[in-house]
C-alpha positions in Angstrom: -0.2 28.7 46.5 -3.1 30.9 45.9 -2.7 34.3 46.1 -5.9 35.1 48.4 -6.4 37.9 50.9 -6.0 35.8 54.9 -8.0 36.7 57.1 -7.6 36.2 60.5 -10.6 36.5 63.8 -10.0 38.1 66.8 -8.3 34.7 68.3 -6.3 34.1 65.8 -7.9 31.3 63.2 -7.5 31.7 60.1 -10.2 32.6 58.0 -11.3 31.6 54.6 -11.6 34.2 51.6 -14.5 34.4 49.5 -14.6 32.3 47.0 -14.2 35.3 44.5 -10.9 36.2 45.8 -9.5 33.3 44.3 -10.3 34.3 41.1 -7.6 35.7 38.5 -8.9 38.3 37.0 -5.8 39.6 36.2 -5.1 41.4 38.6 -7.7 41.7 40.6 -8.7 39.8 43.8 -11.2 42.2 44.9 -13.9 40.2 44.4 -16.9 41.2 41.7 -14.7 42.8 38.8 -16.8 45.2 36.5 -19.6 44.6 38.0 -19.0 46.2 40.8 -20.5 49.4 39.3 -23.6 47.4 38.3 -24.3 46.0 41.6 -23.6 49.2 43.5 -25.7 51.3 41.5 -28.7 48.2 41.1 -27.9 48.5 45.3 -28.8 52.5 45.9 -31.7 51.8 43.8 -32.2 49.7 46.9 -31.7 51.9 49.4 -34.0 54.7 47.8 -36.9 52.8 47.5 -36.2 51.3 51.1 -36.9 54.7 51.8 -39.1 55.9 50.2 -41.1 53.5 51.5 -40.6 53.8 55.3 -41.0 58.0 55.0 -45.0 56.1 53.7 -44.9 54.4 57.3 -43.7 57.7 59.7 -46.8 59.2 57.0 -49.1 56.2 58.3 -48.1 56.3 61.1 -47.8 59.9 62.1 -51.9 59.2 60.0 -53.2 56.6 63.1 -51.9 58.8 65.9 -54.4 61.3 64.5 -56.8 59.6 64.1 -56.1 57.5 67.4 -56.3 61.1 69.4 -59.1 61.9 68.6 -60.5 58.2 68.7 -59.6 58.3 72.7 -60.5 61.7 73.9 -64.1 60.1 72.9 -64.1 57.0 74.8 -62.0 59.1 77.9 -65.5 60.9 78.3 -67.2 58.6 78.5 -65.5 56.8 80.9 -65.7 59.4 83.3 -70.0 59.6 82.5 -69.6 55.3 83.2 -67.7 55.9 86.1 -70.1 58.1 87.7 -72.9 55.9 87.6 -70.6 52.9 88.7 -70.1 55.4 91.5 -73.4 56.8 92.3 -74.6 53.5 91.8 -72.1 52.0 94.6 -72.9 54.9 96.6 -76.4 53.8 96.8 -76.1 50.6 97.0 -74.0 50.6 99.8 -76.1 53.0 101.7 -79.1 51.4 101.3 -77.1 48.0 103.0 -76.8 50.1 106.1 -80.3 51.5 106.2 -81.8 48.2 105.9 -78.6 46.7 108.3 -79.3 49.8 110.9 -82.8 48.8 110.9 -82.5 44.8 111.0 -80.5 45.5 114.8 -82.9 47.8 115.9 -80.9 51.1 115.5 -83.6 52.8 114.1 
């Protein structure tokens, strides 16, 4: 019989162990053996690179927000001017149409 650890899930079914658990390397059946320190060091290096990349992304997002705020404030002021022009034109057209209808119906 194998000396691999037996794991069970929440329903009680037996889960087979990782293949490295079945190795007989002097009683250390935890997997990894002497390579563990090297693998942990490699993972730590990867985490450092990931953190550096995330910090870079944060800086890029902050920079983009600053640029976007400046651009959107300019767009908003342009939209105010455009809205006033369109709204004024709509009022003029409505009054002109009302005047033409009044003249056509003989109200004036």
